Structures are given as structure tokens and as C-alpha cells.
C-alpha positions in Angstrom: 0.0 0.0 0.0 1.3 3.5 -0.9 2.0 6.2 1.6 -0.1 8.9 -0.1 -1.2 11.4 2.4 0.5 9.4 5.2 3.7 10.8 3.7 2.8 14.1 5.5 4.7 12.9 8.5 7.8 12.5 6.4 7.4 16.0 5.0 7.1 17.1 8.6 10.4 15.5 9.4 12.0 17.3 6.5 10.5 20.6 7.7 11.9 19.9 11.2 15.4 19.3 9.7 15.1 22.6 7.7 13.9 24.5 10.9 16.8 23.1 13.0 19.3 23.8 10.3 18.2 27.4 9.7 18.0 28.1 13.5 21.5 26.8 14.1 22.9 28.8 11.2 21.3 31.9 12.6 22.9 31.2 16.0 26.3 30.6 14.3 26.1 33.8 12.3 24.9 35.8 15.4 27.5 34.5 17.8 30.6 33.5 15.8 33.2 35.7 14.1 33.9 34.6 10.5 36.8 32.2 10.3 37.7 32.4 14.0 37.4 28.9 15.6 35.8 28.5 19.0 37.0 25.3 20.6 34.3 23.1 22.1 36.4 19.9 22.5 40.0 19.2 21.5 38.7 17.7 18.2 35.6 19.9 17.7 35.4 23.6 16.9 32.6 26.0 15.9 33.9 28.0 13.0 31.7 30.2 10.8 32.5 29.8 7.2 30.7 30.4 3.9 30.7 27.9 1.1 29.8 29.0 -2.4 30.5 25.5 -3.8 29.1 22.1 -3.1 30.3 19.4 -0.7 33.9 19.9 0.5 33.8 23.4 -1.2 33.9 21.7 -4.6 33.8 24.5 -7.3 33.7 27.2 -4.6 35.9 29.4 -6.8 34.2 28.8 -10.1 33.0 32.4 -10.6 29.4 32.3 -9.5 27.6 30.1 -12.1 27.8 27.2 -9.6 25.2 28.9 -7.3 22.5 28.5 -9.9 23.7 25.0 -11.0 23.7 23.6 -7.5 20.4 25.3 -6.8 18.9 23.7 -9.8 20.3 20.3 -8.9 19.0 20.6 -5.3 15.6 21.7 -6.5 15.3 18.8 -9.0 16.4 16.2 -6.4 14.1 17.7 -3.8 11.1 17.4 -6.2 12.0 13.8 -6.9 12.2 13.1 -3.2 8.8 14.7 -2.6 7.2 12.4 -5.2 9.2 9.4 -4.1 8.0 9.9 -0.5 4.4 10.3 -1.7 4.4 7.1 -3.8 6.5 4.8 -1.7 5.0 1.8 0.2 3.9 2.6 3.8 6.0 -0.2 5.3 9.3 1.3 4.0 9.7 3.5 7.2 13.5 3.5 7.4 13.8 4.5 3.8 11.2 7.2 4.3 13.2 8.6 7.3 16.3 8.6 5.1 14.6 10.4 2.2 13.0 12.9 4.6 16.4 13.7 6.1 18.0 14.1 2.7 15.1 16.3 1.5 15.3 18.5 4.6 19.1 18.9 4.3 18.9 19.7 0.6 16.2 22.3 1.1 18.0 23.8 4.1 21.1 24.4 2.0 19.1 25.4 -1.1 17.5 28.2 1.0 21.0 29.5 1.9 22.1 29.4 -1.7 19.1 31.2 -3.0 18.8 33.8 -0.3 22.4 34.3 0.8 24.4 33.2 -2.2 26.4 30.8 -0.1 25.8 28.0 2.4 26.6 28.7 6.0 28.9 26.1 7.6 30.0 26.2 11.2 30.8 22.7 12.5 34.5 21.9 12.3 36.0 18.5 13.2 39.7 17.9 13.3 42.4 15.5 14.6 46.2 15.9 14.8 46.2 19.0 12.5 43.9 17.4 9.9 40.6 19.2 9.4 37.5 17.8 7.9 35.7 20.4 5.8 33.3 22.6 7.8 29.7 21.5 7.6 26.2 22.3 9.0 23.1 20.4 10.2 21.7 20.1 6.7 24.9 18.4 5.6 24.8 16.1 8.6 21.1 15.2 7.8 22.0 14.5 4.2 24.9 12.2 5.3 22.8 10.4 7.9 20.0 10.0 5.4 22.4 8.6 2.8 23.8 6.1 5.3 20.3 5.0 6.3 19.5 4.5 2.6 22.6 2.3 2.2 21.7 0.4 5.3 18.1 0.0 4.1 19.2 -1.2 0.7 21.6 -3.8 2.2 19.1 -5.2 4.7 15.6 -4.6 3.3 16.2 -7.5 0.9 16.8 -9.8 3.9 13.5 -8.6 5.5 11.7 -9.4 2.2 13.2 -12.9 2.1 12.3 -13.5 5.7 8.7 -12.4 5.2 8.4 -14.8 2.2 9.8 -17.7 4.2 7.4 -17.0 7.1 4.3 -16.7 4.9 2.4 -20.0 4.7 2.0 -21.6 1.3 -1.1 -23.0 -0.2 
């Protein structure tokens, strides 16, 4: 059975991700100085940075066209996710959570790109002088959603086989 209007709860989860992402970005911009790290733990800083590119600042110095390109890609993916969530079977709850998190993250960063011209990043993780590129809650939601999608794709087939074995024949 399809989700249909039951998918509203997944859209609600995406809206929650957007709201938390935008709220934390506002907090970061209001309380951090650009480029100046604030140590939280020895391996974790809050550092306000702006990213005009994609993940890991890919194409950040491309001259401006990337803003519209990445916005169009995010919008197309978001529309596909909205439809996918609406049409997917109700029992695919883990996949629905994954898609909702990716949708919320994509729309959170899309908002930044369209309104600000860049994505606000502020989470900085590092170890022994090696720094992971700064990110935000939208990026984290996309990453967790992608990991959940992989997990679901690896193990949902096992659930399907188990259901078939448990179902009586004849």
C-alpha cells in the first residue's frame, strides 16, 4: 500500500530538519566571528564559514555560475524526493526517514544558496592537525540519510526474504 497522504509525517520530518538547520545557522552567524574557531572539544570547533560551492567546497571558486547550477540540482532532487515519499509503500519506514532527512538537508542548503548566495557552515571536526571540511546540520542530515539509505538497501532485501519464508503456502 502506498503512503499517499500518510507521507505528510515524512514531509514534517523534512521541515523539522530545515527549521533546526536554519536556526543553528542563525545562531552561528549571530555569535561567531567569521573564520575564528571557538574550541568546544580538542577535536571539535565552531567556526563560521561560507561555502559557495558544493560538498567539501567543490567548485567554490568557479566564478558564480555554480550557485545556480547547485540550486537547480538541489531543486530537482528535492522534487524527486517529494514524489518518491508520496508514492513509496507505507512499510518502508526506514527508507522514508532517510529520504526525509535528505530532503530537509537539501532544502536547508538550497535556502541558503538562493537567499544568501552561499551555504553557512559552522561545524569543524579535526584531529592531529587534519581538518574535515566545515559543515552544518543540513549536511549532517544528508549524510545520515544517505547512510540510512545504504543500510536499508543492504538489509531490506533480507527482510523481504524472511517475510516470504514465514508466509504459509497453499
